N, CA, C and O atoms as a GROMACS GRO file, in nm:
protein
  368
    1MET      N    1  -2.641  -1.098  -0.880
    1MET     CA    2  -2.667  -0.956  -0.868
    1MET      C    3  -2.536  -0.882  -0.888
    1MET      O    4  -2.435  -0.918  -0.826
    2PRO      N    5  -2.535  -0.780  -0.971
    2PRO     CA    6  -2.411  -0.706  -0.997
    2PRO      C    7  -2.366  -0.626  -0.875
    2PRO      O    8  -2.447  -0.590  -0.789
    3VAL      N    9  -2.239  -0.601  -0.870
    3VAL     CA   10  -2.181  -0.521  -0.762
    3VAL      C   11  -2.198  -0.374  -0.798
    3VAL      O   12  -2.192  -0.336  -0.914
    4LEU      N   13  -2.218  -0.293  -0.696
    4LEU     CA   14  -2.235  -0.149  -0.716
    4LEU      C   15  -2.105  -0.086  -0.763
    4LEU      O   16  -1.998  -0.112  -0.706
    5ALA      N   17  -2.113  -0.002  -0.866
    5ALA     CA   18  -1.994   0.063  -0.922
    5ALA      C   19  -1.934   0.160  -0.821
    5ALA      O   20  -2.007   0.219  -0.742
    6PRO      N   21  -1.802   0.178  -0.822
    6PRO     CA   22  -1.737   0.270  -0.727
    6PRO      C   23  -1.783   0.415  -0.742
    6PRO      O   24  -1.780   0.490  -0.645
    7ASP      N   25  -1.824   0.454  -0.861
    7ASP     CA   26  -1.866   0.592  -0.882
    7ASP      C   27  -2.018   0.612  -0.868
    7ASP      O   28  -2.072   0.711  -0.917
    8ALA      N   29  -2.086   0.517  -0.804
    8ALA     CA   30  -2.231   0.525  -0.786
    8ALA      C   31  -2.269   0.642  -0.695
    8ALA      O   32  -2.194   0.679  -0.604
    9THR      N   33  -2.383   0.699  -0.720
    9THR     CA   34  -2.432   0.810  -0.638
    9THR      C   35  -2.497   0.754  -0.512
    9THR      O   36  -2.516   0.633  -0.497
   10TYR      N   37  -2.531   0.845  -0.420
   10TYR     CA   38  -2.596   0.803  -0.296
   10TYR      C   39  -2.731   0.738  -0.325
   10TYR      O   40  -2.767   0.639  -0.262
   11ASP      N   41  -2.806   0.794  -0.421
   11ASP     CA   42  -2.938   0.737  -0.454
   11ASP      C   43  -2.924   0.595  -0.510
   11ASP      O   44  -3.003   0.507  -0.475
   12GLU      N   45  -2.824   0.572  -0.596
   12GLU     CA   46  -2.800   0.437  -0.648
   12GLU      C   47  -2.759   0.342  -0.535
   12GLU      O   48  -2.801   0.227  -0.530
   13PHE      N   49  -2.677   0.393  -0.445
   13PHE     CA   50  -2.635   0.313  -0.330
   13PHE      C   51  -2.755   0.276  -0.243
   13PHE      O   52  -2.767   0.162  -0.199
   14ARG      N   53  -2.843   0.373  -0.219
   14ARG     CA   54  -2.962   0.349  -0.136
   14ARG      C   55  -3.050   0.242  -0.200
   14ARG      O   56  -3.095   0.149  -0.132
   15GLU      N   57  -3.076   0.254  -0.332
   15GLU     CA   58  -3.159   0.154  -0.401
   15GLU      C   59  -3.095   0.016  -0.395
   15GLU      O   60  -3.163  -0.084  -0.371
   16TYR      N   61  -2.965   0.010  -0.417
   16TYR     CA   62  -2.893  -0.117  -0.414
   16TYR      C   63  -2.902  -0.181  -0.275
   16TYR      O   64  -2.928  -0.301  -0.263
   17THR      N   65  -2.880  -0.101  -0.172
   17THR     CA   66  -2.882  -0.151  -0.035
   17THR      C   67  -3.022  -0.198   0.005
   17THR      O   68  -3.036  -0.301   0.071
   18VAL      N   69  -3.124  -0.123  -0.033
   18VAL     CA   70  -3.261  -0.161  -0.001
   18VAL      C   71  -3.298  -0.291  -0.072
   18VAL      O   72  -3.367  -0.376  -0.014
   19ARG      N   73  -3.251  -0.308  -0.196
   19ARG     CA   74  -3.276  -0.435  -0.267
   19ARG      C   75  -3.211  -0.553  -0.195
   19ARG      O   76  -3.269  -0.661  -0.188
   20LEU      N   77  -3.090  -0.532  -0.141
   20LEU     CA   78  -3.018  -0.641  -0.075
   20LEU      C   79  -3.068  -0.669   0.066
   20LEU      O   80  -3.086  -0.785   0.103
   21ARG      N   81  -3.090  -0.562   0.144
   21ARG     CA   82  -3.117  -0.581   0.287
   21ARG      C   83  -3.257  -0.540   0.330
   21ARG      O   84  -3.292  -0.557   0.447
   22GLY      N   85  -3.336  -0.488   0.240
   22GLY     CA   86  -3.469  -0.441   0.278
   22GLY      C   87  -3.462  -0.298   0.328
   22GLY      O   88  -3.357  -0.233   0.324
   23ALA      N   89  -3.576  -0.250   0.376
   23ALA     CA   90  -3.585  -0.111   0.422
   23ALA      C   91  -3.495  -0.090   0.544
   23ALA      O   92  -3.494  -0.170   0.637
   24LEU      N   93  -3.421   0.021   0.541
   24LEU     CA   94  -3.333   0.057   0.652
   24LEU      C   95  -3.359   0.202   0.691
   24LEU      O   96  -3.400   0.282   0.607
   25PRO      N   97  -3.337   0.236   0.818
   25PRO     CA   98  -3.351   0.376   0.859
   25PRO      C   99  -3.249   0.465   0.787
   25PRO      O  100  -3.141   0.419   0.749
   26ASP      N  101  -3.285   0.591   0.769
   26ASP     CA  102  -3.195   0.686   0.700
   26ASP      C  103  -3.061   0.699   0.772
   26ASP      O  104  -2.958   0.714   0.707
   27VAL      N  105  -3.063   0.694   0.905
   27VAL     CA  106  -2.938   0.706   0.980
   27VAL      C  107  -2.843   0.592   0.946
   27VAL      O  108  -2.723   0.613   0.927
   28GLU      N  109  -2.896   0.471   0.939
   28GLU     CA  110  -2.812   0.355   0.906
   28GLU      C  111  -2.761   0.362   0.762
   28GLU      O  112  -2.647   0.326   0.735
   29LEU      N  113  -2.846   0.408   0.670
   29LEU     CA  114  -2.803   0.423   0.531
   29LEU      C  115  -2.691   0.526   0.519
   29LEU      O  116  -2.595   0.505   0.444
   30ARG      N  117  -2.702   0.637   0.591
   30ARG     CA  118  -2.596   0.739   0.587
   30ARG      C  119  -2.467   0.683   0.646
   30ARG      O  120  -2.358   0.712   0.596
   31ASP      N  121  -2.480   0.604   0.752
   31ASP     CA  122  -2.362   0.543   0.814
   31ASP      C  123  -2.296   0.445   0.716
   31ASP      O  124  -2.174   0.444   0.701
   32LEU      N  125  -2.378   0.362   0.650
   32LEU     CA  126  -2.323   0.268   0.552
   32LEU      C  127  -2.258   0.343   0.436
   32LEU      O  128  -2.154   0.300   0.386
   33TRP      N  129  -2.318   0.453   0.392
   33TRP     CA  130  -2.262   0.533   0.284
   33TRP      C  131  -2.126   0.591   0.323
   33TRP      O  132  -2.032   0.590   0.244
   34SER      N  133  -2.116   0.642   0.446
   34SER     CA  134  -1.989   0.699   0.489
   34SER      C  135  -1.881   0.592   0.498
   34SER      O  136  -1.765   0.617   0.463
   35TRP      N  137  -1.917   0.471   0.544
   35TRP     CA  138  -1.820   0.361   0.548
   35TRP      C  139  -1.776   0.323   0.408
   35TRP      O  140  -1.659   0.296   0.384
   36ARG      N  141  -1.871   0.321   0.316
   36ARG     CA  142  -1.839   0.288   0.177
   36ARG      C  143  -1.742   0.390   0.118
   36ARG      O  144  -1.646   0.353   0.050
   37GLN      N  145  -1.765   0.518   0.145
   37GLN     CA  146  -1.677   0.622   0.094
   37GLN      C  147  -1.536   0.608   0.154
   37GLN      O  148  -1.437   0.626   0.083
   38LYS      N  149  -1.528   0.575   0.282
   38LYS     CA  150  -1.397   0.556   0.346
   38LYS      C  151  -1.323   0.437   0.284
   38LYS      O  152  -1.204   0.445   0.252
   39LEU      N  153  -1.396   0.326   0.266
   39LEU     CA  154  -1.333   0.206   0.212
   39LEU      C  155  -1.289   0.225   0.068
   39LEU      O  156  -1.186   0.171   0.027
   40LEU      N  157  -1.365   0.301  -0.010
   40LEU     CA  158  -1.325   0.327  -0.149
   40LEU      C  159  -1.202   0.417  -0.155
   40LEU      O  160  -1.133   0.420  -0.256
   41GLY      N  161  -1.174   0.491  -0.048
   41GLY     CA  162  -1.058   0.578  -0.044
   41GLY      C  163  -0.931   0.511   0.001
   41GLY      O  164  -0.825   0.573  -0.002
   42VAL      N  165  -0.938   0.384   0.044
   42VAL     CA  166  -0.819   0.313   0.092
   42VAL      C  167  -0.730   0.276  -0.026
   42VAL      O  168  -0.777   0.221  -0.126
   43ARG      N  169  -0.603   0.307  -0.014
   43ARG     CA  170  -0.504   0.273  -0.116
   43ARG      C  171  -0.391   0.197  -0.049
   43ARG      O  172  -0.355   0.225   0.066
   44PHE      N  173  -0.335   0.102  -0.121
   44PHE     CA  174  -0.225   0.023  -0.068
   44PHE      C  175  -0.096   0.063  -0.136
   44PHE      O  176  -0.088   0.068  -0.259
   45ASP      N  177   0.005   0.092  -0.057
   45ASP     CA  178   0.136   0.126  -0.109
   45ASP      C  179   0.221   0.001  -0.104
   45ASP      O  180   0.258  -0.045   0.004
   46ILE      N  181   0.253  -0.054  -0.219
   46ILE     CA  182   0.333  -0.176  -0.223
   46ILE      C  183   0.477  -0.148  -0.262
   46ILE      O  184   0.555  -0.240  -0.289
   47GLY      N  185   0.513  -0.020  -0.265
   47GLY     CA  186   0.651   0.016  -0.291
   47GLY      C  187   0.693   0.010  -0.437
   47GLY      O  188   0.812   0.019  -0.466
   48ARG      N  189   0.599  -0.004  -0.527
   48ARG     CA  190   0.636  -0.012  -0.668
   48ARG      C  191   0.697   0.118  -0.718
   48ARG      O  192   0.779   0.116  -0.810
   49GLY      N  193   0.661   0.231  -0.660
   49GLY     CA  194   0.718   0.357  -0.704
   49GLY      C  195   0.868   0.359  -0.687
   49GLY      O  196   0.941   0.400  -0.778
   50TYR      N  197   0.916   0.316  -0.572
   50TYR     CA  198   1.060   0.312  -0.546
   50TYR      C  199   1.125   0.202  -0.629
   50TYR      O  200   1.230   0.224  -0.690
   51GLN      N  201   1.064   0.084  -0.632
   51GLN     CA  202   1.125  -0.028  -0.704
   51GLN      C  203   1.137   0.000  -0.852
   51GLN      O  204   1.232  -0.047  -0.916
   52SER      N  205   1.044   0.074  -0.909
   52SER     CA  206   1.051   0.100  -1.053
   52SER      C  207   1.168   0.192  -1.088
   52SER      O  208   1.207   0.199  -1.205
   53GLN      N  209   1.224   0.263  -0.991
   53GLN     CA  210   1.338   0.350  -1.016
   53GLN      C  211   1.470   0.275  -1.014
   53GLN      O  212   1.573   0.328  -1.056
   54LEU      N  213   1.468   0.152  -0.967
   54LEU     CA  214   1.590   0.072  -0.962
   54LEU      C  215   1.621   0.013  -1.099
   54LEU      O  216   1.533   0.006  -1.184
   55PRO      N  217   1.745  -0.029  -1.121
   55PRO     CA  218   1.778  -0.096  -1.246
   55PRO      C  219   1.694  -0.223  -1.262
   55PRO      O  220   1.656  -0.284  -1.162
   56PRO      N  221   1.665  -0.264  -1.384
   56PRO     CA  222   1.578  -0.380  -1.407
   56PRO      C  223   1.623  -0.507  -1.336
   56PRO      O  224   1.540  -0.586  -1.291
   57ASP      N  225   1.756  -0.529  -1.323
   57ASP     CA  226   1.803  -0.651  -1.259
   57ASP      C  227   1.790  -0.646  -1.106
   57ASP      O  228   1.812  -0.748  -1.040
   58GLU      N  229   1.755  -0.531  -1.049
   58GLU     CA  230   1.740  -0.520  -0.904
   58GLU      C  231   1.596  -0.501  -0.860
   58GLU      O  232   1.569  -0.496  -0.740
   59GLN      N  233   1.503  -0.491  -0.952
   59GLN     CA  234   1.365  -0.457  -0.916
   59GLN      C  235   1.296  -0.566  -0.834
   59GLN      O  236   1.209  -0.534  -0.753
   60ASN      N  237   1.331  -0.691  -0.852
   60ASN     CA  238   1.264  -0.798  -0.779
   60ASN      C  239   1.345  -0.852  -0.662
   60ASN      O  240   1.312  -0.956  -0.606
   61LEU      N  241   1.450  -0.780  -0.625
   61LEU     CA  242   1.534  -0.824  -0.512
   61LEU      C  243   1.482  -0.764  -0.382
   61LEU      O  244   1.428  -0.653  -0.380
   62THR      N  245   1.499  -0.838  -0.273
   62THR     CA  246   1.468  -0.784  -0.141
   62THR      C  247   1.579  -0.688  -0.100
   62THR      O  248   1.683  -0.682  -0.166
   63ASN      N  249   1.557  -0.615   0.007
   63ASN     CA  250   1.662  -0.523   0.054
   63ASN      C  251   1.789  -0.597   0.090
   63ASN      O  252   1.899  -0.551   0.060
   64ASN      N  253   1.776  -0.714   0.155
   64ASN     CA  254   1.895  -0.793   0.192
   64ASN      C  255   1.969  -0.842   0.069
   64ASN      O  256   2.093  -0.840   0.065
   65GLU      N  257   1.895  -0.888  -0.033
   65GLU     CA  258   1.959  -0.936  -0.154
   65GLU      C  259   2.028  -0.820  -0.228
   65GLU      O  260   2.136  -0.838  -0.284
   66ARG      N  261   1.965  -0.703  -0.228
   66ARG     CA  262   2.024  -0.586  -0.292
   66ARG      C  263   2.153  -0.544  -0.220
   66ARG      O  264   2.251  -0.507  -0.284
   67GLU      N  265   2.150  -0.549  -0.086
   67GLU     CA  266   2.269  -0.516  -0.007
   67GLU      C  267   2.382  -0.614  -0.037
   67GLU      O  268   2.497  -0.574  -0.053
   68ALA      N  269   2.348  -0.743  -0.044
   68ALA     CA  270   2.450  -0.844  -0.073
   68ALA      C  271   2.510  -0.822  -0.212
   68ALA      O  272   2.629  -0.842  -0.232
   69LYS      N  273   2.428  -0.782  -0.308
   69LYS     CA  274   2.477  -0.757  -0.443
   69LYS      C  275   2.572  -0.638  -0.446
   69LYS      O  276   2.678  -0.644  -0.508
   70VAL      N  277   2.535  -0.530  -0.378
   70VAL     CA  278   2.621  -0.412  -0.373
   70VAL      C  279   2.753  -0.445  -0.305
   70VAL      O  280   2.859  -0.403  -0.350
   71TYR      N  281   2.745  -0.521  -0.196
   71TYR     CA  282   2.865  -0.563  -0.123
   71TYR      C  283   2.956  -0.647  -0.212
   71TYR      O  284   3.077  -0.626  -0.215
   72ALA      N  285   2.898  -0.744  -0.285
   72ALA     CA  286   2.977  -0.831  -0.372
   72ALA      C  287   3.040  -0.751  -0.485
   72ALA      O  288   3.156  -0.776  -0.521
   73GLU      N  289   2.967  -0.656  -0.543
   73GLU     CA  290   3.023  -0.574  -0.650
   73GLU      C  291   3.140  -0.488  -0.600
   73GLU      O  292   3.241  -0.473  -0.668
   74ALA      N  293   3.124  -0.433  -0.480
   74ALA     CA  294   3.232  -0.350  -0.424
   74ALA      C  295   3.355  -0.435  -0.395
   74ALA      O  296   3.468  -0.393  -0.423
   75LYS      N  297   3.335  -0.554  -0.340
   75LYS     CA  298   3.448  -0.644  -0.312
   75LYS      C  299   3.520  -0.684  -0.440
   75LYS      O  300   3.642  -0.692  -0.443
   76SER      N  301   3.441  -0.709  -0.547
   76SER     CA  302   3.504  -0.750  -0.673
   76SER      C  303   3.585  -0.637  -0.736
   76SER      O  304   3.674  -0.662  -0.817
   77GLN      N  305   3.555  -0.513  -0.699
   77GLN     CA  306   3.630  -0.398  -0.748
   77GLN      C  307   3.748  -0.365  -0.657
   77GLN      O  308   3.820  -0.268  -0.681
   78GLY      N  309   3.769  -0.446  -0.553
   78GLY     CA  310   3.883  -0.427  -0.465
   78GLY      C  311   3.861  -0.328  -0.353
   78GLY      O  312   3.956  -0.288  -0.287
   79ARG      N  313   3.738  -0.288  -0.330
   79ARG     CA  314   3.710  -0.194  -0.220
   79ARG      C  315   3.700  -0.270  -0.089
   79ARG      O  316   3.658  -0.386  -0.085
   80SER      N  317   3.739  -0.203   0.018
   80SER     CA  318   3.727  -0.261   0.152
   80SER      C  319   3.598  -0.206   0.215
   80SER      O  320   3.584  -0.085   0.232
   81ILE      N  321   3.508  -0.293   0.251
   81ILE     CA  322   3.378  -0.253   0.305
   81ILE      C  323   3.376  -0.284   0.454
   81ILE      O  324   3.396  -0.399   0.495
   82GLU      N  325   3.352  -0.184   0.534
   82GLU     CA  326   3.338  -0.203   0.679
   82GLU      C  327   3.211  -0.134   0.723
   82GLU      O  328   3.182  -0.021   0.683
   83LYS      N  329   3.134  -0.202   0.808
   83LYS     CA  330   3.013  -0.141   0.861
   83LYS      C  331   3.051  -0.042   0.970
   83LYS      O  332   3.143  -0.067   1.048
   84LEU      N  333   2.979   0.068   0.976
   84LEU     CA  334   3.003   0.167   1.080
   84LEU      C  335   2.952   0.113   1.213
   84LEU      O  336   2.850   0.044   1.216
   85PRO      N  337   3.020   0.144   1.324
   85PRO     CA  338   2.970   0.099   1.454
   85PRO      C  339   2.841   0.173   1.487
   85PRO      O  340   2.823   0.289   1.449
   86GLU      N  341   2.754   0.104   1.558
   86GLU     CA  342   2.628   0.166   1.597
   86GLU      C  343   2.654   0.267   1.706
   86GLU      O  344   2.726   0.240   1.802
   87ARG      N  345   2.595   0.385   1.690
   87ARG     CA  346   2.611   0.489   1.791
   87ARG      C  347   2.490   0.486   1.882
   87ARG      O  348   2.378   0.456   1.840
   88SER      N  349   2.515   0.518   2.007
   88SER     CA  350   2.402   0.525   2.101
   88SER      C  351   2.327   0.655   2.075
   88SER      O  352   2.387   0.753   2.031
   89PRO      N  353   2.198   0.657   2.103
   89PRO     CA  354   2.122   0.780   2.083
   89PRO      C  355   2.177   0.892   2.171
   89PRO      O  356   2.229   0.866   2.279
   90HIS      N  357   2.164   1.014   2.125
   90HIS     CA  358   2.223   1.128   2.196
   90HIS      C  359   2.155   1.157   2.330
   90HIS      O  360   2.213   1.227   2.413
   91TRP      N  361   2.036   1.105   2.353
   91TRP     CA  362   1.968   1.134   2.479
   91TRP      C  363   2.007   1.039   2.591
   91TRP      O  364   1.963   1.057   2.705
   92ILE      N  365   2.087   0.939   2.561
   92ILE     CA  366   2.130   0.844   2.667
   92ILE      C  367   2.257   0.895   2.732
   92ILE      O  368   2.310   0.832   2.823
   0.00000   0.00000   0.00000
């Protein structure tokens, strides 16, 4: 049985659901429809927007690997790299 298309109307959804599960009360069908609409609206952010802005040789590096690369490049240029001391929050 084919899967219902994401752009299906409520009537198509109702027919599809009745074919799969049999007759259902209208309240349950409306509830299932609202859940379907919510689930179709879920989007996953995998960070590709930010990663695509990086140079090609850094796009597949983790943050730690990228930090190590920047550190190594700075050291090779003769720069002295020191981490700043952690400051306590102002409310303490």
